[in-house]
DRENLUM-980108 format. One record per residue: residue in three letters; x, y, z of N, C-alpha, C, O in turn. Coordinates in steps of 0.2 Angstrom, whole numbers, plus 5000, padded with zeros to 4 digits. Layout:
<recs>
ALAXYZXYZXYZXYZ ...
</recs>
This chain:
<recs>
MET493448805161492848815164492448805159492648825153 THR491948775158491148755154490748805156490748835162 ILE490448795152489748845149489448835155489348875159 GLN489348765155488948705163489348735170488948755174 THR489848745170490348745176490048835177489848865182 GLN490048875171489948945173489248975176489149025180 LEU488748935173488148925172487848925181487548965185 SER488248855183488148825190488348875195487848895199 SER488848905196489148945199488949005199489249045204 GLN488349035195488149075197487549095201487249035200 PRO487149135204486749145208486149145205486249175199 SER485449125205485049095203484649165199484749215201 SER484249155194484049235194483149205195482949155196 LEU482849275194482049255196481549205191481049185192 VAL482249185185481949145179482149065183481649025185 SER482549065184482749005187482848965194483048915197 ASP482549035196482449035205482048965208482048945214 ILE481548945203481148895205481148845199480848855194 PRO481548785199481748755194481248735189480648745191 ALA481348715182481248685179480748635180480948605185 ALA480248605177479848575178480348485175480648495170 ALA480448425176480648385173480448375167479948405166 SER480848345162480748355155479948295155479548315152 ALA479848235156479148205156478848235159478248215156 ASP478648285163478048325165477948385162477348405161 ALA478448415159478548475153478148445148477748475146 LEU478248395146478048385141477348345139477148345134 THR477048325145476248315149476148365148475848375142 HIS476248435153476148495151475748555146475248585146 PHE476448535143476548575136475948535129475548565125 SER476048495130475548435124474748445124474348445120 ALA474948445133474148455136473748535134473148535134 SER474148595133473948645132473648625126473048615127 LEU474048615120473748605112473148565111472848565105 ALA472848525115472248495116471648565119471048585117 PHE472048605124471348675124471448725120471048765119 GLU472148745116472248815112472648795106473048745106 THR472448855101472748835095473048905094472948945099 ASP473448935089473549015090473649015082473748975079 CYS473549085082473449135076473749105068473349105064 TRP474349085067474749065065474548985063474848955057 ASP474248945067473948875063473148895061472948885055 VAL472848915065472448975060472148975053471648945049 HIS472749015053472949065046473049015040472849015035 ALA473548985044473848895038473248845038473348795034 ALA472748835041472248795042471448845034471248815029 LEU471448905037471048935033471348935024471048915019 ALA471948945024472248965018472348885013472548885007 ASP472248835017472548775012471748745010471348715013 ARG471848775003471448794998471348714995470948694991 SER471748674999471548614996471248545000471248484998 ARG470948595006470448555009470148625015470348685017 GLN469548565015469148605020469248635026469548585029 PRO469248695031469448695036468948645040468348635038 ASP469348605046469048565050468648565056468348525059 PHE468648645056468248675062468248745061468648775058 VAL467648765065467248815063467548875068467548865074 LEU467648935065467948985069467549035070467149055066 LEU467449055079466849085081467149145086467349135092 ASP467049205081466949265083466749285089466049275088 VAL466849305097466349275099466449375104466449375110 ARG466449415100466349505100465449505098465049475095 SER465649565101464949595099464749605092465249615088 PRO464149605088464149615082464649695079465149685075 ALA464449745081464849795081465649785078465849805073 LEU465949755083466549745084466849695076467249705072 TYR466449655077466449605072466449635066466949635063 ALA465849675063465849715057466449755058466549785053 GLN466949775062467449825061467849805060468249845057 GLY468049735061468549685057468649605063468649605069 HIS468649555058468649505062468949455057468949485052 VAL469149415058469649345054469049335048468449345048 PRO469649315042469249295036468949225039469149195044 GLY468249215035468149145037467849155047467749095048 ALA467749175049467249185056466649195055466449235051 ILE466349175059465649175062465449225068465749205073 ASN465149275068465049285073464649265077464149255074 LEU464649245084464149225088464649245096465249235097 PRO464149285098464449325106464449255109464349205106 HIS464649265115464749235120464449205126464449155129 GLY463949265124463349265132462749245126462149225128 LYS462849255119462249195116462449125112462149105107 ILE462749105114463049025113462648985116462848965122 VAL461948965112461748905115461348855113461048875108 ALA461248805114461048745111460948755104461248725099 SER460348795105460048825098460148845091459948825085 LYS460848905094461048915089461848865085462148885080 LEU461948795089462348745085461948705083462248645083 GLU461248695082461048645080461348625072461548575072 ALA461248685066461448655061462148615061462248575056 TYR462448615065463248565067463148535070462748545075 ALA463648455067463748415071463848415076464148465077 LEU463648365081464148375089464848355091464948365096 ASP465348335085465848325086466348385083466948375082 THR465948435081466348485076466548515082466348525088 LEU467148535078467648555083467648635081467748665075 PHE467448685089467448755086468148785089468448745093 VAL468248845088468748885089468448955091467948985089 THR468748975096468449045100468949095099469549075099 TYR468949145097469349195099468849255101468249245101 CYS469149325103468849365104469449425103469849405100 ALA469549485105469849555106470749525105471049535100 GLY471049495112471649465114471649465119471149475122 PRO472549465123472649435127472249465134472249445139 HIS472049515132471949565138471049545139470649555144 CYS470949515133469849495134469849435136470249385134 ASN469249415140469249325143468749305139468549255141 GLY468449335133467749325129467749255127467349205129 ALA468349245123468649185120468649125127468649065127 THR468749155130468749085137468149075139467949025141 ARG467549155140467049105141466649095138466149065140 GLY466749095129466349045124466548995126466148955127 ALA467248985127467348905127467348895131467848855131 ILE466948885138466648885141465948845141465848795143 ARG465548895137464948875135465048835130464648785130 LEU465348835126465348775121465448705124465148655124 ALA465948705127466148645134465548635137465348575137 ARG465248665141464448655145464148635140463648615143 LEU464148635132463548595131463848525124463648495119 GLY464348515129464648465125465248465120465548425117 ARG465248525119465648545111466448535113466748545118 PRO466648505105467448505108467548575105467148595101 VAL468148605110468148675110469048695110469448685114 LYS469148725105469948755108469848835108469348865105 LEU470248875110470448935111470948965105471548945105 MET470748995102471549025098471849095103471649155105 ILE472249075104472549125108472849185105472849185099 GLY472949245108472949285105472649345103472749405104 GLY472049305099471349345097471449385090471649355085 ILE471249445091471349505085471949535085472149555080 THR472249545091472949555094473349535090473749575086 GLY473449455090473949405090473749415082474149455079 TRP473249395079473249415071473549455068474049435065 LEU473449515069473749595068474249565070474349515066 ASP474749565074475349555075475749505071476249525069 GLU475349435069475549405061475749435056476249415052 GLY475449505057475249545050474749505044474849495038 PHE474249475048473649445043473049505042472849535047 ASP472949505039472349565037471549545040471349485041 LEU471149585041470549555044470049575039470149635037 GLU469449555037469049555035468649595037468549605043 ARG468049655033467649715038467049685033467149655027 SER466449705038465749695034465149755038464549755036 
</recs>
């Protein structure tokens, strides 16, 4: 009996009860998700690459007090509720912004991304936020 035969003769689990999408649909879905988000590892790698300037602006959208307690090195503090056109005037219209907040339990990064998108600015969300950054073993900067 092959492994495939063994798997197909078993009852489904909660994982396989709803069949996976067709591979072409999965490719479209997962590729599209990267147009909306990035992760802590990729942000860290881009910021650590001394051979080039980052091609994005990293926004910590939490309060100034939380930012001061610890933030991703190189991040600019701009709380999501304060993201308005006048605060972005120094940046070219095609500047990519990456937002983050406390972590997956916080929707501040999403709120910031919505405000940026409403202003016509390119934006991605750094999934994981501070929690993900620390989980990866990266240091925070304090101010």
